Every structure is written in C-alpha cells, then in structure tokens.
PDB file of the backbone (N, CA, C, O) and the ligand in Angstrom, with CONECT records:
HET     ZN  A 101       1
ATOM      1  N   MET A   1       8.871 -22.625  -8.511  1.00  0.00           N
ATOM      2  CA  MET A   1       8.237 -23.740  -7.806  1.00  0.00           C
ATOM      3  C   MET A   1       7.683 -24.741  -8.791  1.00  0.00           C
ATOM      4  O   MET A   1       7.643 -24.482  -9.994  1.00  0.00           O
ATOM      5  N   ARG A   2       7.262 -25.868  -8.295  1.00  0.00           N
ATOM      6  CA  ARG A   2       6.834 -26.971  -9.141  1.00  0.00           C
ATOM      7  C   ARG A   2       5.492 -27.480  -8.627  1.00  0.00           C
ATOM      8  O   ARG A   2       5.329 -27.729  -7.433  1.00  0.00           O
ATOM      9  N   ILE A   3       4.546 -27.629  -9.525  1.00  0.00           N
ATOM     10  CA  ILE A   3       3.230 -28.121  -9.097  1.00  0.00           C
ATOM     11  C   ILE A   3       3.217 -29.640  -9.161  1.00  0.00           C
ATOM     12  O   ILE A   3       3.516 -30.217 -10.206  1.00  0.00           O
ATOM     13  N   ILE A   4       2.879 -30.284  -8.072  1.00  0.00           N
ATOM     14  CA  ILE A   4       2.747 -31.743  -8.039  1.00  0.00           C
ATOM     15  C   ILE A   4       1.356 -32.129  -8.521  1.00  0.00           C
ATOM     16  O   ILE A   4       1.191 -33.022  -9.352  1.00  0.00           O
ATOM     17  N   LYS A   5       0.383 -31.448  -7.991  1.00  0.00           N
ATOM     18  CA  LYS A   5      -0.991 -31.702  -8.425  1.00  0.00           C
ATOM     19  C   LYS A   5      -1.663 -30.358  -8.614  1.00  0.00           C
ATOM     20  O   LYS A   5      -1.673 -29.520  -7.712  1.00  0.00           O
ATOM     21  N   GLU A   6      -2.213 -30.164  -9.772  1.00  0.00           N
ATOM     22  CA  GLU A   6      -2.799 -28.856 -10.058  1.00  0.00           C
ATOM     23  C   GLU A   6      -4.125 -28.682  -9.340  1.00  0.00           C
ATOM     24  O   GLU A   6      -4.982 -29.565  -9.363  1.00  0.00           O
ATOM     25  N   GLY A   7      -4.279 -27.537  -8.705  1.00  0.00           N
ATOM     26  CA  GLY A   7      -5.540 -27.247  -8.022  1.00  0.00           C
ATOM     27  C   GLY A   7      -6.526 -26.626  -8.972  1.00  0.00           C
ATOM     28  O   GLY A   7      -6.174 -26.182 -10.065  1.00  0.00           O
ATOM     29  N   LYS A   8      -7.763 -26.601  -8.540  1.00  0.00           N
ATOM     30  CA  LYS A   8      -8.797 -25.962  -9.359  1.00  0.00           C
ATOM     31  C   LYS A   8      -8.916 -24.516  -8.945  1.00  0.00           C
ATOM     32  O   LYS A   8      -9.107 -24.196  -7.772  1.00  0.00           O
ATOM     33  N   LYS A   9      -8.801 -23.653  -9.927  1.00  0.00           N
ATOM     34  CA  LYS A   9      -8.972 -22.239  -9.642  1.00  0.00           C
ATOM     35  C   LYS A   9     -10.468 -21.957  -9.553  1.00  0.00           C
ATOM     36  O   LYS A   9     -11.195 -22.174 -10.522  1.00  0.00           O
ATOM     37  N   PRO A  10     -10.922 -21.490  -8.432  1.00  0.00           N
ATOM     38  CA  PRO A  10     -12.368 -21.253  -8.346  1.00  0.00           C
ATOM     39  C   PRO A  10     -12.785 -20.089  -9.237  1.00  0.00           C
ATOM     40  O   PRO A  10     -12.166 -19.025  -9.226  1.00  0.00           O
ATOM     41  N   ILE A  11     -13.840 -20.311 -10.002  1.00  0.00           N
ATOM     42  CA  ILE A  11     -14.368 -19.225 -10.823  1.00  0.00           C
ATOM     43  C   ILE A  11     -15.423 -18.507 -10.005  1.00  0.00           C
ATOM     44  O   ILE A  11     -16.421 -19.098  -9.590  1.00  0.00           O
ATOM     45  N   LYS A  12     -15.192 -17.253  -9.784  1.00  0.00           N
ATOM     46  CA  LYS A  12     -16.161 -16.481  -9.019  1.00  0.00           C
ATOM     47  C   LYS A  12     -17.247 -15.995  -9.944  1.00  0.00           C
ATOM     48  O   LYS A  12     -16.985 -15.372 -10.973  1.00  0.00           O
ATOM     49  N   GLU A  13     -18.464 -16.291  -9.562  1.00  0.00           N
ATOM     50  CA  GLU A  13     -19.589 -15.836 -10.363  1.00  0.00           C
ATOM     51  C   GLU A  13     -20.618 -15.151  -9.490  1.00  0.00           C
ATOM     52  O   GLU A  13     -20.793 -15.474  -8.315  1.00  0.00           O
ATOM     53  N   TRP A  14     -21.282 -14.209 -10.095  1.00  0.00           N
ATOM     54  CA  TRP A  14     -22.345 -13.505  -9.387  1.00  0.00           C
ATOM     55  C   TRP A  14     -23.585 -13.479 -10.272  1.00  0.00           C
ATOM     56  O   TRP A  14     -23.505 -13.463 -11.500  1.00  0.00           O
ATOM     57  N   GLN A  15     -24.724 -13.475  -9.606  1.00  0.00           N
ATOM     58  CA  GLN A  15     -25.975 -13.330 -10.338  1.00  0.00           C
ATOM     59  C   GLN A  15     -26.483 -11.920 -10.120  1.00  0.00           C
ATOM     60  O   GLN A  15     -26.504 -11.416  -8.997  1.00  0.00           O
ATOM     61  N   VAL A  16     -26.886 -11.301 -11.194  1.00  0.00           N
ATOM     62  CA  VAL A  16     -27.354  -9.925 -11.066  1.00  0.00           C
ATOM     63  C   VAL A  16     -28.665  -9.742 -11.824  1.00  0.00           C
ATOM     64  O   VAL A  16     -28.899 -10.377 -12.852  1.00  0.00           O
ATOM     65  N   THR A  17     -29.494  -8.882 -11.308  1.00  0.00           N
ATOM     66  CA  THR A  17     -30.752  -8.550 -11.957  1.00  0.00           C
ATOM     67  C   THR A  17     -30.656  -7.140 -12.514  1.00  0.00           C
ATOM     68  O   THR A  17     -30.326  -6.199 -11.793  1.00  0.00           O
ATOM     69  N   CYS A  18     -30.943  -7.001 -13.787  1.00  0.00           N
ATOM     70  CA  CYS A  18     -30.925  -5.675 -14.398  1.00  0.00           C
ATOM     71  C   CYS A  18     -32.156  -4.907 -13.937  1.00  0.00           C
ATOM     72  O   CYS A  18     -33.287  -5.369 -14.090  1.00  0.00           O
ATOM     73  N   LYS A  19     -31.922  -3.740 -13.376  1.00  0.00           N
ATOM     74  CA  LYS A  19     -33.053  -2.972 -12.850  1.00  0.00           C
ATOM     75  C   LYS A  19     -33.873  -2.341 -13.957  1.00  0.00           C
ATOM     76  O   LYS A  19     -35.029  -1.970 -13.751  1.00  0.00           O
ATOM     77  N   LYS A  20     -33.278  -2.221 -15.122  1.00  0.00           N
ATOM     78  CA  LYS A  20     -33.983  -1.555 -16.208  1.00  0.00           C
ATOM     79  C   LYS A  20     -34.949  -2.506 -16.920  1.00  0.00           C
ATOM     80  O   LYS A  20     -36.117  -2.172 -17.119  1.00  0.00           O
ATOM     81  N   CYS A  21     -34.459  -3.698 -17.306  1.00  0.00           N
ATOM     82  CA  CYS A  21     -35.314  -4.582 -18.106  1.00  0.00           C
ATOM     83  C   CYS A  21     -35.698  -5.862 -17.376  1.00  0.00           C
ATOM     84  O   CYS A  21     -36.522  -6.630 -17.872  1.00  0.00           O
ATOM     85  N   GLY A  22     -35.116  -6.102 -16.211  1.00  0.00           N
ATOM     86  CA  GLY A  22     -35.486  -7.281 -15.441  1.00  0.00           C
ATOM     87  C   GLY A  22     -34.721  -8.533 -15.809  1.00  0.00           C
ATOM     88  O   GLY A  22     -34.990  -9.601 -15.261  1.00  0.00           O
ATOM     89  N   CYS A  23     -33.773  -8.427 -16.727  1.00  0.00           N
ATOM     90  CA  CYS A  23     -32.958  -9.575 -17.125  1.00  0.00           C
ATOM     91  C   CYS A  23     -32.129 -10.076 -15.943  1.00  0.00           C
ATOM     92  O   CYS A  23     -31.517  -9.280 -15.231  1.00  0.00           O
ATOM     93  N   VAL A  24     -32.109 -11.385 -15.735  1.00  0.00           N
ATOM     94  CA  VAL A  24     -31.291 -11.975 -14.687  1.00  0.00           C
ATOM     95  C   VAL A  24     -30.176 -12.759 -15.364  1.00  0.00           C
ATOM     96  O   VAL A  24     -30.446 -13.643 -16.177  1.00  0.00           O
ATOM     97  N   PHE A  25     -28.936 -12.446 -15.039  1.00  0.00           N
ATOM     98  CA  PHE A  25     -27.827 -13.145 -15.676  1.00  0.00           C
ATOM     99  C   PHE A  25     -26.663 -13.331 -14.712  1.00  0.00           C
ATOM    100  O   PHE A  25     -26.594 -12.703 -13.655  1.00  0.00           O
ATOM    101  N   VAL A  26     -25.759 -14.205 -15.107  1.00  0.00           N
ATOM    102  CA  VAL A  26     -24.607 -14.532 -14.280  1.00  0.00           C
ATOM    103  C   VAL A  26     -23.356 -13.986 -14.956  1.00  0.00           C
ATOM    104  O   VAL A  26     -23.185 -14.132 -16.167  1.00  0.00           O
ATOM    105  N   PHE A  27     -22.494 -13.368 -14.185  1.00  0.00           N
ATOM    106  CA  PHE A  27     -21.244 -12.869 -14.763  1.00  0.00           C
ATOM    107  C   PHE A  27     -20.070 -13.286 -13.883  1.00  0.00           C
ATOM    108  O   PHE A  27     -20.237 -13.605 -12.706  1.00  0.00           O
ATOM    109  N   ASN A  28     -18.892 -13.276 -14.472  1.00  0.00           N
ATOM    110  CA  ASN A  28     -17.684 -13.496 -13.678  1.00  0.00           C
ATOM    111  C   ASN A  28     -16.724 -12.344 -13.950  1.00  0.00           C
ATOM    112  O   ASN A  28     -17.055 -11.410 -14.680  1.00  0.00           O
ATOM    113  N   ASN A  29     -15.548 -12.414 -13.365  1.00  0.00           N
ATOM    114  CA  ASN A  29     -14.630 -11.277 -13.442  1.00  0.00           C
ATOM    115  C   ASN A  29     -14.223 -10.922 -14.872  1.00  0.00           C
ATOM    116  O   ASN A  29     -13.849  -9.781 -15.144  1.00  0.00           O
ATOM    117  N   SER A  30     -14.294 -11.900 -15.795  1.00  0.00           N
ATOM    118  CA  SER A  30     -13.881 -11.588 -17.162  1.00  0.00           C
ATOM    119  C   SER A  30     -14.942 -10.749 -17.884  1.00  0.00           C
ATOM    120  O   SER A  30     -14.668 -10.177 -18.939  1.00  0.00           O
ATOM    121  N   ASP A  31     -16.151 -10.676 -17.317  1.00  0.00           N
ATOM    122  CA  ASP A  31     -17.205  -9.859 -17.927  1.00  0.00           C
ATOM    123  C   ASP A  31     -17.220  -8.438 -17.376  1.00  0.00           C
ATOM    124  O   ASP A  31     -17.938  -7.568 -17.870  1.00  0.00           O
ATOM    125  N   VAL A  32     -16.411  -8.224 -16.342  1.00  0.00           N
ATOM    126  CA  VAL A  32     -16.471  -6.939 -15.647  1.00  0.00           C
ATOM    127  C   VAL A  32     -15.565  -5.914 -16.330  1.00  0.00           C
ATOM    128  O   VAL A  32     -14.388  -6.179 -16.574  1.00  0.00           O
ATOM    129  N   HIS A  33     -16.111  -4.772 -16.629  1.00  0.00           N
ATOM    130  CA  HIS A  33     -15.322  -3.642 -17.117  1.00  0.00           C
ATOM    131  C   HIS A  33     -14.973  -2.810 -15.896  1.00  0.00           C
ATOM    132  O   HIS A  33     -15.780  -2.671 -14.977  1.00  0.00           O
ATOM    133  N   SER A  34     -13.780  -2.264 -15.889  1.00  0.00           N
ATOM    134  CA  SER A  34     -13.489  -1.421 -14.733  1.00  0.00           C
ATOM    135  C   SER A  34     -12.671  -0.208 -15.115  1.00  0.00           C
ATOM    136  O   SER A  34     -11.924  -0.205 -16.093  1.00  0.00           O
ATOM    137  N   ASP A  35     -12.836   0.802 -14.322  1.00  0.00           N
ATOM    138  CA  ASP A  35     -12.202   2.088 -14.549  1.00  0.00           C
ATOM    139  C   ASP A  35     -11.916   2.672 -13.172  1.00  0.00           C
ATOM    140  O   ASP A  35     -12.711   2.526 -12.243  1.00  0.00           O
ATOM    141  N   GLN A  36     -10.781   3.329 -13.056  1.00  0.00           N
ATOM    142  CA  GLN A  36     -10.418   3.849 -11.744  1.00  0.00           C
ATOM    143  C   GLN A  36     -11.440   4.836 -11.201  1.00  0.00           C
ATOM    144  O   GLN A  36     -11.719   4.866 -10.002  1.00  0.00           O
ATOM    145  N   ARG A  37     -11.988   5.636 -12.092  1.00  0.00           N
ATOM    146  CA  ARG A  37     -12.946   6.639 -11.635  1.00  0.00           C
ATOM    147  C   ARG A  37     -14.351   6.087 -11.546  1.00  0.00           C
ATOM    148  O   ARG A  37     -15.077   6.367 -10.593  1.00  0.00           O
ATOM    149  N   GLU A  38     -14.742   5.289 -12.555  1.00  0.00           N
ATOM    150  CA  GLU A  38     -16.127   4.826 -12.638  1.00  0.00           C
ATOM    151  C   GLU A  38     -16.397   3.594 -11.791  1.00  0.00           C
ATOM    152  O   GLU A  38     -17.553   3.300 -11.487  1.00  0.00           O
ATOM    153  N   GLY A  39     -15.366   2.875 -11.407  1.00  0.00           N
ATOM    154  CA  GLY A  39     -15.573   1.640 -10.666  1.00  0.00           C
ATOM    155  C   GLY A  39     -15.766   0.467 -11.618  1.00  0.00           C
ATOM    156  O   GLY A  39     -15.272   0.493 -12.745  1.00  0.00           O
ATOM    157  N   ASP A  40     -16.480  -0.559 -11.170  1.00  0.00           N
ATOM    158  CA  ASP A  40     -16.694  -1.759 -11.973  1.00  0.00           C
ATOM    159  C   ASP A  40     -18.139  -1.834 -12.457  1.00  0.00           C
ATOM    160  O   ASP A  40     -19.072  -1.455 -11.748  1.00  0.00           O
ATOM    161  N   TRP A  41     -18.300  -2.331 -13.678  1.00  0.00           N
ATOM    162  CA  TRP A  41     -19.660  -2.498 -14.188  1.00  0.00           C
ATOM    163  C   TRP A  41     -19.718  -3.639 -15.183  1.00  0.00           C
ATOM    164  O   TRP A  41     -18.707  -4.022 -15.772  1.00  0.00           O
ATOM    165  N   VAL A  42     -20.914  -4.178 -15.363  1.00  0.00           N
ATOM    166  CA  VAL A  42     -21.169  -5.145 -16.425  1.00  0.00           C
ATOM    167  C   VAL A  42     -22.276  -4.583 -17.314  1.00  0.00           C
ATOM    168  O   VAL A  42     -23.052  -3.723 -16.897  1.00  0.00           O
ATOM    169  N   VAL A  43     -22.331  -5.082 -18.538  1.00  0.00           N
ATOM    170  CA  VAL A  43     -23.322  -4.601 -19.485  1.00  0.00           C
ATOM    171  C   VAL A  43     -24.425  -5.644 -19.606  1.00  0.00           C
ATOM    172  O   VAL A  43     -24.155  -6.816 -19.873  1.00  0.00           O
ATOM    173  N   CYS A  44     -25.651  -5.220 -19.412  1.00  0.00           N
ATOM    174  CA  CYS A  44     -26.786  -6.137 -19.511  1.00  0.00           C
ATOM    175  C   CYS A  44     -26.856  -6.718 -20.923  1.00  0.00           C
ATOM    176  O   CYS A  44     -26.846  -5.965 -21.896  1.00  0.00           O
ATOM    177  N   PRO A  45     -26.927  -8.057 -21.051  1.00  0.00           N
ATOM    178  CA  PRO A  45     -26.964  -8.669 -22.384  1.00  0.00           C
ATOM    179  C   PRO A  45     -28.268  -8.413 -23.124  1.00  0.00           C
ATOM    180  O   PRO A  45     -28.332  -8.602 -24.339  1.00  0.00           O
ATOM    181  N   THR A  46     -29.289  -7.994 -22.429  1.00  0.00           N
ATOM    182  CA  THR A  46     -30.570  -7.744 -23.077  1.00  0.00           C
ATOM    183  C   THR A  46     -30.719  -6.294 -23.535  1.00  0.00           C
ATOM    184  O   THR A  46     -31.051  -6.033 -24.691  1.00  0.00           O
ATOM    185  N   CYS A  47     -30.474  -5.357 -22.625  1.00  0.00           N
ATOM    186  CA  CYS A  47     -30.768  -3.960 -22.967  1.00  0.00           C
ATOM    187  C   CYS A  47     -29.521  -3.076 -22.998  1.00  0.00           C
ATOM    188  O   CYS A  47     -29.620  -1.867 -23.203  1.00  0.00           O
ATOM    189  N   ASN A  48     -28.341  -3.685 -22.795  1.00  0.00           N
ATOM    190  CA  ASN A  48     -27.068  -2.951 -22.843  1.00  0.00           C
ATOM    191  C   ASN A  48     -26.915  -1.876 -21.768  1.00  0.00           C
ATOM    192  O   ASN A  48     -26.070  -0.987 -21.878  1.00  0.00           O
ATOM    193  N   GLU A  49     -27.726  -1.967 -20.752  1.00  0.00           N
ATOM    194  CA  GLU A  49     -27.608  -1.047 -19.627  1.00  0.00           C
ATOM    195  C   GLU A  49     -26.333  -1.385 -18.844  1.00  0.00           C
ATOM    196  O   GLU A  49     -26.012  -2.558 -18.655  1.00  0.00           O
ATOM    197  N   CYS A  50     -25.611  -0.358 -18.391  1.00  0.00           N
ATOM    198  CA  CYS A  50     -24.443  -0.604 -17.550  1.00  0.00           C
ATOM    199  C   CYS A  50     -24.895  -0.766 -16.106  1.00  0.00           C
ATOM    200  O   CYS A  50     -25.592   0.090 -15.561  1.00  0.00           O
ATOM    201  N   ILE A  51     -24.495  -1.861 -15.502  1.00  0.00           N
ATOM    202  CA  ILE A  51     -24.907  -2.146 -14.132  1.00  0.00           C
ATOM    203  C   ILE A  51     -23.679  -2.083 -13.234  1.00  0.00           C
ATOM    204  O   ILE A  51     -22.686  -2.772 -13.467  1.00  0.00           O
ATOM    205  N   ASP A  52     -23.762  -1.264 -12.225  1.00  0.00           N
ATOM    206  CA  ASP A  52     -22.637  -1.072 -11.313  1.00  0.00           C
ATOM    207  C   ASP A  52     -22.443  -2.321 -10.449  1.00  0.00           C
ATOM    208  O   ASP A  52     -23.356  -2.733  -9.733  1.00  0.00           O
ATOM    209  N   VAL A  53     -21.259  -2.916 -10.518  1.00  0.00           N
ATOM    210  CA  VAL A  53     -20.995  -4.104  -9.704  1.00  0.00           C
ATOM    211  C   VAL A  53     -19.749  -3.894  -8.852  1.00  0.00           C
ATOM    212  O   VAL A  53     -19.089  -4.854  -8.454  1.00  0.00           O
ATOM    213  N   THR A  54     -19.435  -2.640  -8.578  1.00  0.00           N
ATOM    214  CA  THR A  54     -18.236  -2.327  -7.804  1.00  0.00           C
ATOM    215  C   THR A  54     -18.246  -3.037  -6.454  1.00  0.00           C
ATOM    216  O   THR A  54     -17.214  -3.513  -5.980  1.00  0.00           O
ATOM    217  N   HIS A  55     -19.420  -3.101  -5.847  1.00  0.00           N
ATOM    218  CA  HIS A  55     -19.495  -3.682  -4.510  1.00  0.00           C
ATOM    219  C   HIS A  55     -20.044  -5.095  -4.546  1.00  0.00           C
ATOM    220  O   HIS A  55     -20.786  -5.500  -3.651  1.00  0.00           O
ATOM    221  N   ARG A  56     -19.677  -5.858  -5.591  1.00  0.00           N
ATOM    222  CA  ARG A  56     -20.262  -7.183  -5.760  1.00  0.00           C
ATOM    223  C   ARG A  56     -19.868  -8.169  -4.672  1.00  0.00           C
ATOM    224  O   ARG A  56     -20.551  -9.173  -4.473  1.00  0.00           O
ATOM    225  N   ASN A  57     -18.779  -7.897  -3.966  1.00  0.00           N
ATOM    226  CA  ASN A  57     -18.376  -8.826  -2.919  1.00  0.00           C
ATOM    227  C   ASN A  57     -19.006  -8.484  -1.572  1.00  0.00           C
ATOM    228  O   ASN A  57     -18.797  -9.184  -0.581  1.00  0.00           O
ATOM    229  N   TRP A  58     -19.763  -7.422  -1.548  1.00  0.00           N
ATOM    230  CA  TRP A  58     -20.454  -7.061  -0.323  1.00  0.00           C
ATOM    231  C   TRP A  58     -21.884  -7.551  -0.404  1.00  0.00           C
ATOM    232  O   TRP A  58     -22.359  -7.955  -1.466  1.00  0.00           O
ATOM    233  N   LEU A  59     -22.553  -7.510   0.711  1.00  0.00           N
ATOM    234  CA  LEU A  59     -23.958  -7.879   0.734  1.00  0.00           C
ATOM    235  C   LEU A  59     -24.735  -6.872  -0.109  1.00  0.00           C
ATOM    236  O   LEU A  59     -24.662  -5.666   0.127  1.00  0.00           O
ATOM    237  N   ASN A  60     -25.472  -7.371  -1.081  1.00  0.00           N
ATOM    238  CA  ASN A  60     -26.104  -6.486  -2.038  1.00  0.00           C
ATOM    239  C   ASN A  60     -27.434  -7.092  -2.438  1.00  0.00           C
ATOM    240  O   ASN A  60     -27.505  -8.284  -2.737  1.00  0.00           O
ATOM    241  N   GLU A  61     -28.478  -6.301  -2.450  1.00  0.00           N
ATOM    242  CA  GLU A  61     -29.800  -6.844  -2.762  1.00  0.00           C
ATOM    243  C   GLU A  61     -29.936  -7.205  -4.233  1.00  0.00           C
ATOM    244  O   GLU A  61     -30.768  -8.035  -4.598  1.00  0.00           O
ATOM    245  N   ASN A  62     -29.128  -6.589  -5.067  1.00  0.00           N
ATOM    246  CA  ASN A  62     -29.264  -6.794  -6.505  1.00  0.00           C
ATOM    247  C   ASN A  62     -28.275  -7.836  -7.050  1.00  0.00           C
ATOM    248  O   ASN A  62     -28.500  -8.419  -8.110  1.00  0.00           O
ATOM    249  N   ILE A  63     -27.197  -8.058  -6.326  1.00  0.00           N
ATOM    250  CA  ILE A  63     -26.159  -8.961  -6.806  1.00  0.00           C
ATOM    251  C   ILE A  63     -25.988 -10.102  -5.812  1.00  0.00           C
ATOM    252  O   ILE A  63     -25.823  -9.887  -4.611  1.00  0.00           O
ATOM    253  N   LYS A  64     -26.030 -11.323  -6.344  1.00  0.00           N
ATOM    254  CA  LYS A  64     -25.897 -12.491  -5.479  1.00  0.00           C
ATOM    255  C   LYS A  64     -24.628 -13.234  -5.839  1.00  0.00           C
ATOM    256  O   LYS A  64     -24.351 -13.462  -7.017  1.00  0.00           O
ATOM    257  N   HIS A  65     -23.864 -13.608  -4.845  1.00  0.00           N
ATOM    258  CA  HIS A  65     -22.676 -14.423  -5.106  1.00  0.00           C
ATOM    259  C   HIS A  65     -23.102 -15.863  -5.289  1.00  0.00           C
ATOM    260  O   HIS A  65     -23.862 -16.389  -4.476  1.00  0.00           O
ATOM    261  N   LEU A  66     -22.627 -16.514  -6.345  1.00  0.00           N
ATOM    262  CA  LEU A  66     -23.020 -17.917  -6.581  1.00  0.00           C
ATOM    263  C   LEU A  66     -22.004 -18.865  -5.973  1.00  0.00           C
ATOM    264  O   LEU A  66     -22.162 -20.083  -6.068  1.00  0.00           O
TER     265      LEU A  66
HETATM  266 ZN    ZN A 101     -31.279  -4.937 -18.955  1.00  0.00          ZN2+
END
C-alpha cells in the first residue's frame, strides 16, 4: 500500500506512582519490560523497584492513562 498522508501514531503513556518511594513518573510501552510468566513491569527511576503494570489499560488506582 501507499501512504498519501502520514498519520500520527499515538504514543500511549501512563502515569504511575511508586508505592515504595512515592516517585511519580510517566512511562510508555518502550519502558515496559515483559515476561510471559511475570507479566509487565516498569522499573522506578528513583529506587529501582519493579512496579507491576500488567493491567495498565484497566482502571487502576495506581496507574493513570494520560
Ligand atoms: Zn520508587
């Protein structure tokens, strides 16, 4: 196929609060580590805690979709 006008690929971002140190940061899919058994997680930039973000597309008190 041929693109006449290129569309903008939406970057999905989420805001998450680290429960361990209280750091609030924004991540996108390129920051997410994933494993079939462990699910998806991001690493807190402040304390290196692994934060589970497997259910980031669901309603979640700790993770906000931006
Ligand atoms: Zn942290």
